[in-house]
C-alpha positions in Angstrom: 26.5 9.4 10.3 24.2 6.4 9.8 20.5 6.8 10.4 17.8 4.1 10.4 14.1 4.9 10.2 11.7 2.0 11.2 8.2 1.8 9.8 6.7 -1.6 9.5 3.3 -2.8 8.4 0.9 -0.8 6.2 1.6 0.8 2.8 0.0 4.1 3.8 2.2 4.4 6.9 5.4 3.6 5.0 4.6 6.2 2.4 3.7 8.8 5.1 6.9 8.2 7.1 9.0 8.6 4.0 8.7 12.4 4.5 11.3 12.0 7.3 14.0 11.3 4.7 13.5 14.6 2.9 13.9 16.5 6.1 16.9 14.4 7.2 18.6 14.8 3.8 18.4 18.6 4.1 19.9 18.6 7.6 22.5 15.8 7.0 23.3 15.8 3.3 26.2 13.3 3.7 24.5 10.9 6.1 23.6 7.3 5.2 19.8 7.1 5.4 18.2 3.7 5.5 14.6 2.6 5.7 13.4 -0.6 7.5 10.0 -1.7 6.1 8.0 -4.8 5.4 9.1 -6.2 2.1 5.6 -5.9 0.5 5.6 -2.1 1.0 8.8 -1.5 -1.0 7.0 -0.4 -4.3 5.5 2.7 -2.7 8.9 4.2 -1.8 11.0 2.7 -4.6 13.3 5.2 -6.4 13.0 7.7 -3.5 16.3 9.7 -4.0 16.5 10.5 -0.3 16.7 6.9 0.8 20.1 5.1 0.5 19.2 1.6 1.4 16.1 -0.5 2.2 16.2 -3.0 5.0 13.4 -5.5 4.3 11.4 -7.2 7.1 10.0 -10.4 5.8 7.0 -12.5 6.7 9.3 -15.1 8.1 10.9 -12.5 10.4 7.4 -11.5 11.5 6.1 -14.9 12.3 9.1 -16.5 14.0 10.6 -15.2 17.3 13.9 -16.8 16.4 14.0 -15.1 13.1 13.1 -11.8 14.7 16.0 -12.1 17.2 18.3 -12.9 14.3 17.1 -10.0 12.3 17.4 -7.6 15.2 21.0 -8.7 15.8 21.8 -8.1 12.2 20.7 -4.5 12.6 23.1 -4.2 15.5 26.0 -5.2 13.2 25.3 -2.2 11.0 26.4 0.2 13.8 23.7 2.9 13.3 24.3 6.2 15.1 20.6 7.0 15.2 17.4 4.9 15.1 14.0 6.6 14.7 11.2 4.1 15.3 7.9 5.4 13.9 6.2 2.0 14.4 6.8 1.6 18.1 5.5 -1.9 18.6 7.1 -5.0 20.2 9.1 -6.0 17.1 10.5 -2.5 16.4 11.2 -2.1 20.2 13.3 -5.2 20.0 15.1 -4.1 16.8 15.8 -0.7 18.3 17.2 -2.3 21.5 19.6 -4.5 19.6 20.7 -1.7 17.3 23.0 -0.3 19.9 22.5 3.2 18.4 23.7 6.1 20.6 20.4 7.9 19.9 17.1 6.1 19.8 13.8 7.9 19.3 10.2 6.8 19.3 6.8 7.7 20.5 6.0 7.8 24.2 4.4 4.8 25.9 4.5 3.9 29.5 7.4 1.4 28.9 9.3 3.1 26.1 12.0 4.7 28.3 13.4 1.2 28.6 14.3 1.2 24.9 14.6 4.9 23.7 16.6 8.0 24.7 13.8 10.3 23.5 10.1 9.5 23.9 7.9 11.9 22.0 4.3 12.4 22.9 1.8 12.4 20.0 -0.5 15.3 19.6 -4.1 14.3 20.3 -6.9 14.5 17.6 -9.1 16.8 19.7 -6.6 19.7 19.5 -8.2 21.0 16.4 -5.3 20.2 14.0 -5.6 18.1 11.0 -2.9 16.0 9.3 -1.6 14.7 12.6 0.0 11.7 10.8 2.5 14.2 9.4 2.7 16.4 12.5 3.5 13.5 14.8 6.1 12.0 12.6 7.9 15.3 12.1 8.1 15.7 15.9 10.3 12.6 16.0 13.1 14.6 14.4 13.1 17.3 17.0 15.9 15.6 19.0 18.1 15.8 15.9 17.7 19.6 15.7 15.2 19.5 12.8 12.3 22.0 13.0 8.8 20.5 12.3 7.6 21.2 8.7 4.6 20.0 6.7 6.3 17.9 4.0 4.2 16.1 1.5 4.9 12.4 0.7 6.0 11.8 -2.8 6.0 8.8 -5.1 8.8 8.5 -7.7 7.8 6.9 -11.0 10.3 6.4 -13.9 9.6 7.8 -17.3 9.5 4.3 -18.6 6.8 3.3 -16.1 4.7 6.3 -17.1 5.0 5.7 -20.9 4.4 2.0 -20.5 1.3 2.5 -18.5 -0.1 5.0 -21.0 0.5 2.5 -23.8 -1.2 -0.1 -21.7 -4.3 2.1 -21.2 -4.4 2.9 -24.9 -4.3 -0.8 -25.7 -7.7 -1.0 -23.9 -9.1 1.9 -25.9 -8.9 4.4 -23.0 -9.6 7.8 -24.5 -7.4 10.5 -22.9 -9.6 13.2 -24.3 -12.3 12.1 -21.8 -12.2 12.1 -18.0 -10.6 9.0 -16.4 -11.3 8.1 -12.8 -9.8 5.5 -10.5 -12.3 4.1 -7.9 -11.0 2.7 -4.6 -14.0 0.3 -4.4 -12.6 -1.8 -1.5 -11.0 -0.8 1.8 -8.3 -2.8 3.6 -11.0 -4.6 5.5 -14.8 -4.9 5.9 -14.9 -2.2 8.6 -13.1 0.2 6.2 -15.2 -0.5 3.1 -18.1 1.7 2.1 -21.2 -0.5 1.7 -21.3 -2.0 -1.9 -24.7 -0.7 -2.7 -23.7 2.8 -1.6 -20.5 2.7 -3.5 -22.4 1.7 -6.7 -24.6 4.9 -6.2 -21.5 7.0 -5.9 -20.2 5.6 -9.2 -23.6 6.1 -10.8 -23.4 9.8 -9.8 -19.9 10.1 -11.1 -20.9 8.8 -14.6 -24.1 10.9 -14.7 -22.1 14.1 -13.9 -19.1 13.5 -16.1 -19.7 10.6 -18.6 -16.2 9.7 -17.5 -14.3 6.4 -17.9 -14.1 4.3 -14.8 -11.3 2.0 -13.5 -11.6 -0.2 -10.4 -8.7 -0.6 -8.0 -8.6 -4.2 -7.0 -6.3 -7.2 -7.0 -7.2 -10.6 -8.6 -8.3 -12.2 -5.3 -10.8 -9.4 -4.8 -12.4 -9.8 -8.3 -15.6 -11.4 -6.9 -16.2 -8.5 -4.5 -15.4 -5.9 -7.1 -17.7 -7.5 -9.6 -20.6 -7.3 -7.0 -20.2 -3.5 -7.0 -20.0 -3.5 -10.8 -23.3 -5.4 -11.0 -25.0 -3.0 -8.5 -24.3 -0.1 -10.8 -26.9 1.1 -13.3 -26.6 -0.6 -16.8 -25.6 2.8 -18.4 -22.9 3.2 -15.7 -21.5 -0.2 -16.4 -20.9 0.7 -20.0 -18.3 3.3 -18.8 -16.5 0.9 -16.4 -13.4 -0.7 -17.8 -13.5 -3.6 -15.3 -10.6 -5.6 -16.8 -8.2 -2.7 -16.8 -6.2 -2.8 -13.6 -2.7 -2.9 -12.3 -1.4 -6.4 -11.5 1.2 -5.0 -9.2 1.5 -2.0 -6.9 3.9 -0.2 -9.2 1.5 -0.9 -12.1 -1.4 0.6 -10.2 0.6 3.7 -9.3 1.6 4.2 -13.0 -2.0 3.8 -14.1 -3.3 6.2 -11.5 -0.8 8.8 -12.6 -2.9 9.2 -15.8 -6.2 9.5 -14.0 -8.1 12.8 -13.4 -8.9 11.7 -9.8 -9.1 8.8 -7.4 -12.4 8.5 -5.6 -13.5 6.0 -2.9 -12.5 4.4 0.4 -10.0 6.3 2.4 -6.8 4.5 2.9 -3.4 3.8 1.3 -4.7 4.3 -2.2 -5.9 7.8 -1.4 -2.5 8.7 0.2 -0.7 7.3 -2.9 -2.8 9.3 -5.2 -2.1 12.5 -3.3 1.6 11.6 -3.5 1.2 11.5 -7.2 -0.5 14.9 -7.2 -3.8 13.3 -8.4 -7.0 14.8 -7.1 -8.8 12.7 -4.4 -12.3 12.3 -2.9 -12.0 10.2 0.2 -14.9 8.4 2.0 -13.8 7.7 5.6 -14.8 4.8 7.6 -17.0 5.9 10.6 -14.5 4.7 13.1 -11.3 6.2 11.6 -10.1 9.6 13.0 -10.3 12.0 10.1 -8.0 14.6 11.9 -5.1 12.2 11.8 -5.2 11.2 8.1 -6.9 14.2 6.5 -3.7 15.3 4.8 -3.5 18.3 2.5 -7.3 18.9 2.4 -8.1 21.5 -0.2 -10.3 21.8 -3.3 -8.3 19.1 -5.0 -8.3 16.7 -2.0 -11.8 16.5 -0.5 -13.1 14.0 2.1 -16.3 13.1 3.9 -16.9 11.4 7.2 -20.2 10.5 8.9 -19.2 12.8 11.8 -19.3 15.7 9.3 -23.0 15.2 8.9 -24.1 13.6 12.1 -21.8 14.8 14.9 -24.4 13.9 17.5 -23.6 10.2 17.0 -20.1 10.7 18.3 -19.9 11.0 22.1 -16.4 9.3 22.3 -13.3 9.0 20.1 -13.9 7.6 16.6 -11.7 4.5 17.2 -14.1 3.5 20.0 -16.7 2.8 17.4 -14.8 0.1 15.5 -17.1 -2.7 16.4 -20.1 -0.5 15.4 -18.7 0.3 11.9 -21.3 -1.8 10.0 -24.3 -0.1 11.7 -22.7 3.4 11.3 -22.0 2.8 7.7 -25.8 2.2 7.1 -26.4 5.8 8.2 -23.6 7.2 5.9 -25.8 7.3 2.9 -24.4 8.8 -0.4 -27.1 11.5 -0.4 -25.4 13.1 2.5 -22.4 14.1 0.4 -23.7 14.0 -3.2 -23.6 17.8 -3.5 -20.0 17.9 -2.3 -19.0 15.1 -4.8 -20.7 17.0 -7.6 -18.8 20.2 -6.7 -15.5 18.3 -6.6 -16.2 16.9 -10.1 -16.7 20.3 -11.5 -13.3 21.6 -10.5 
């Protein structure tokens, strides 16, 4: 049997959907299990022992209709028996159609019966459940006789990556006898980034409570923005920030994070990656993001805060309806609202 899982776009989505392979491997140990993803997301699922092959969707495939058609036809040549489309957008609809698979599964939309044999309805956020990103993905395997289970995404680092990253940190005089924290200082966009002055206050609190060493998660093109946050921190806080110590690739970031005591900051892919490395997390949600969907494995080691937790009266409609109001809502989401929760988290 040959099974293809499709999950294009964001790193966090690709990591979360990788749980399907663990469930499929248990049910079909001899099946060929392939993963179709955007090429830039490969590092987050690299070395996963449950995935046989990666099918990489390039930027050229995404931007050109002719390339997309050619790519979709190439999937058809692979003769997959089953296609599970967790992305369920136009490009993946087309790829699924051209696959020729006898069993095609995706989420229900008004038009999806044209492309898929099974159309699974997502559970809605207001049903009281959390971790719906996991719940809804696992439901896609029901047509294959797989019972839903709450599998945790995992990242697989090599021993060499772990030892090299430790040596790298030691070369910058990181003291492993003291706490080491990774800060997700920037979100994936402005409407998912905690205000810079507020983030600086969070970091000040962190240093005041722990005297810990601080690393910033950013890529070179984000250095200017990251440095603004650095400069907003108190002078005594800045002494604890190792600003020039950062991973120059996603795998390097993962390996460095492996050695941290916790990852704190903007909710998003970095939080999910830290959880997959079994690193403690404290996530600050954007006001327009639905916490119920992405609040995975919440416990004393994985804490999170959302404006709605403190000011529920502001929300008279679904969180995603407030996307355009994110900047104004962020102003209300002052660090003082969750300082006590952060301090309790740091004491664990």
